[in-house]
TORNUBA-747690 format. One record per residue (C-alpha): residue in three letters; y, x, z negated. Coordinates in steps of 0.001 Angstrom, whole numbers, plus 500000, padded with zeros to 6 digits. Layout:
BEGIN
Ala:Y:X:Z
...
//
This chain:
BEGIN
Met:267144:182736:110540
Thr:266791:179873:108681
Ala:264874:180314:105134
Val:261717:178479:104731
Leu:260844:177031:101113
Ser:257662:178569:099827
Arg:255034:176304:098665
Thr:255359:177967:095010
Ala:259316:176983:095187
Asp:258722:173316:095647
Pro:259575:171482:092602
Leu:256921:168908:093537
Ala:254277:171776:093867
Pro:252199:171213:090703
Leu:252297:167477:091251
Leu:251102:167614:094951
Asp:248296:169989:093745
Thr:247281:167514:091374
Leu:247468:164446:093685
Ala:245327:166618:096185
Arg:242568:166653:093605
Met:242850:162877:093122
Thr:240621:161757:096034
Gly:240502:158396:097639
Pro:242643:155361:096741
Thr:244057:156938:093762
Thr:246937:158521:095720
Ala:246757:155660:098472
Gly:250195:153991:097058
Leu:252215:157128:097489
Ala:254157:158436:100678
Pro:252720:161657:101900
Gly:253973:164414:100081
Val:255399:161780:097726
Arg:258451:162123:100298
Val:260147:159615:102214
Arg:261420:161282:105146
Ser:263667:158554:106522
Val:264531:155026:104750
His:263659:153116:107751
Leu:260493:151671:109310
Gly:260233:149143:106434
Trp:261059:151417:103682
Ile:263513:149824:101116
Ser:265639:151731:098609
Ala:264521:150667:094993
Ser:267987:150004:094207
Arg:267748:146850:096405
Ile:264572:145828:094466
Val:266100:146575:091141
Ser:269446:144788:091954
Gly:267433:141795:093171
Asp:268504:141796:096669
Ala:264815:142679:097899
Leu:262803:141105:095184
Pro:262222:137794:096766
Gly:260456:139660:099800
Leu:258455:141765:097199
Leu:257258:138711:095508
Asp:256779:136551:098437
Ser:254579:139297:100004
Ala:252756:139659:096773
Ala:252103:135717:096688
Asn:250747:135584:100233
Arg:248798:138859:099948
Trp:246783:137367:096911
His:247214:133444:097513
Ala:248849:133672:093943
Ser:250893:131370:091861
Pro:254521:132559:091526
His:253778:134121:088227
Ala:250643:135903:088923
Ala:252413:137267:092062
Ala:254955:138683:089980
Ala:252537:140084:087458
Leu:250552:141776:090264
Ala:253349:143018:092120
Trp:254940:144577:089018
Lys:251461:145956:088202
Cys:251329:147724:091688
Tyr:255101:148817:091689
Ser:255228:150366:088104
Tyr:251996:152250:088629
Trp:253075:153859:091744
Val:256516:154709:090646
Ser:255769:155908:087518
Leu:252619:158130:088769
Pro:254646:160973:090093
Ala:256635:161443:086726
Val:253792:160984:084565
Leu:251722:163437:086377
Ser:254244:166157:086904
Tyr:255539:166177:083194
Ala:251640:166069:082053
Val:250719:168972:084053
Ala:253856:171148:084717
Arg:256289:169860:082271
Arg:258597:168861:085401
Val:260083:165263:085878
Pro:260669:164016:089219
Leu:263759:161799:088701
Met:262457:158268:089437
Thr:265892:156672:089412
Pro:266509:153651:091514
Asp:268559:155419:094190
Ala:266244:158085:094621
Val:262862:155853:095148
Ala:261967:153927:098218
Ala:258865:151369:098476
Arg:257477:149539:101173
Trp:254821:146493:100996
Ser:251915:145472:103108
Pro:249611:142499:103563
Arg:246918:144896:103833
Gln:245693:147758:101417
Pro:247573:149298:099709
Phe:249934:146575:098941
Leu:252727:148856:097719
Thr:253721:152425:098778
Ala:256298:154501:096931
Gly:258177:157565:097351
Leu:261266:159830:096791
Ala:263660:159286:099247
Gln:265778:161814:097376
Val:264001:164687:095329
Arg:265793:165943:091987
Val:263075:167251:089465
Ala:264314:167936:085698
Ile:262688:171484:084634
Leu:262749:173474:081507
Ala:264992:176677:081311
Ser:261541:178500:080814
Asp:260692:177195:084125
Pro:260330:180085:086776
Leu:262404:177913:089205
Ala:265268:177849:086738
Val:266076:181529:087864
Thr:266987:180350:091216
Pro:268079:176651:091054
Thr:268653:174510:093889
Asp:269998:170883:094722
Glu:266773:169617:094117
Val:266579:170828:090328
Val:268092:170001:087136
Val:267601:172604:084212
Val:267253:171043:080629
Pro:267214:173124:077819
Asp:263714:171880:075925
Glu:261066:169660:075812
Glu:263059:166920:073652
Ala:265730:166779:076535
Leu:263037:166740:079069
Arg:261388:163723:077439
Gly:264907:162180:077378
Val:265086:162524:080785
Leu:261935:161115:081595
Arg:262732:157884:079422
Ala:266266:157703:081265
Ser:265357:157760:084743
Leu:261853:155999:084729
Ile:262212:153454:082010
Asp:265837:152793:081022
Ala:267519:153009:084690
His:264571:151666:086605
Leu:261492:149675:084875
Ala:263284:147953:082443
Pro:266235:146483:084380
Leu:263529:145370:087184
Leu:261483:143786:084511
Asp:264562:141929:083283
Arg:265115:140545:087052
Leu:261529:139517:087217
Arg:261945:137471:083932
Asp:264879:136024:085361
Arg:262703:134578:088304
Val:259457:133601:086799
His:258068:132986:082990
Leu:256343:136129:082230
Gly:256173:137845:078720
Pro:257411:141168:078161
Arg:254118:142166:076909
Thr:252357:141165:079878
Leu:254457:143326:081979
Trp:254968:146366:079931
Gly:250752:146113:079231
Ser:250577:146918:082745
Leu:252657:149892:082718
Ala:250756:151059:079693
Ser:247428:150699:081323
Gly:248756:152308:084622
Val:250225:155618:082572
Ala:247050:155622:080722
His:244853:155415:084136
Gly:246620:157661:085879
Leu:246340:160486:083394
Ser:242544:159782:083008
Arg:242180:160284:086940
Ala:244096:163729:086771
Ala:242452:164725:083362
Asp:240768:167875:084786
Ala:244504:169240:085594
Ile:246048:168308:082514
Pro:245995:171092:079868
Gly:245047:170346:076517
Ser:243761:167050:075233
Thr:244246:163881:077994
Leu:244257:161693:074926
Asp:246963:163226:073187
Ala:249016:163773:076448
Ala:248762:159878:077297
His:249849:158829:073570
Glu:252732:161148:073804
Leu:253766:159219:076970
Leu:253132:155739:075864
Asp:254981:156194:072808
Leu:257800:157837:074713
Phe:257756:154465:076700
Asp:257300:152400:073616
Val:253948:150856:075082
Asp:251740:152833:072795
Asp:250311:149656:071307
Leu:249476:147733:074397
Val:246435:149736:074951
Gln:243342:151067:072989
Leu:242578:154627:074301
Glu:239383:156540:073535
Pro:237968:159554:075303
Ala:235439:158872:077910
Pro:231869:158934:077060
Thr:231308:161548:079961
Gly:234126:163976:081627
Ala:237511:164562:080584
Gly:238813:161150:081253
Leu:239880:158035:079024
Cys:238269:154837:078160
Val:241374:152238:078382
Lys:241093:148840:076978
Arg:243969:146489:077713
Arg:245584:144321:074899
Thr:247550:142177:077657
Cys:246160:140881:081194
Cys:247614:141134:084441
Leu:246816:137521:085405
Ala:244529:138481:088247
Phe:241997:135926:086762
Thr:244078:133513:087887
Leu:243609:134121:091421
Pro:241642:131820:093873
Glu:239023:134392:093573
Pro:239138:135426:090143
Lys:239081:139146:089383
Val:238596:140614:085476
Cys:239905:144390:085571
Thr:238084:147274:083988
Gly:238936:147481:080517
Cys:240907:143965:080489
Val:241614:142180:077217
Ile:239213:139292:078537
Arg:236266:141495:078528
His:237574:142953:075251
Pro:238545:140063:072818
//
């Protein structure tokens, strides 16, 4: 008889429970269950995007989707991509001290002329956990055990930023004239907004959790954060712009630096 993995034994369970509470478009850019069951039907390995092989297709699709100039299309494609790729790792760490390894070989994405523009998920699930995590007692191929929170933060930084988003940012800047602050500012805003939308599930202070992760990613200076006037979320004010105001139908996002000079 084949054993059935229980819900509690799934290393992504805290993440999935959190996402289930974040209704509406908040989760529209993630594959169902955050897992990509087969890298076919338009799914593309993130390794091909980071290498530059599939990057032109992503940027061309963004330009067509928003009728945008090349630099604005690249900025908006990055904004979507960095948000959805970082969200599983950021939420899982903040809620449960588990880190899905969002390395390029583990992630797949696809894009569409309709909403959502981009969808991402894990084609290979590997989750770093603490030695104190209940799953550490019976580790599986999907689980990597690390000794303490410092090591866990190191794994989060290395897998998401150093191995994935930083090389992709360099590839983008090879193709279009965009400053790194513009691009990293979108990541900072995305991390803060993602945590704000999951505030009810985060133990302790959402503001402290946001600053911890933004500092880990070296982007804490690119947003201004305050507790939301109502509820447990955050008020996020950007210090850079995603260039959506340059579109034929200009858009100024909530919290944009243009609104808060």
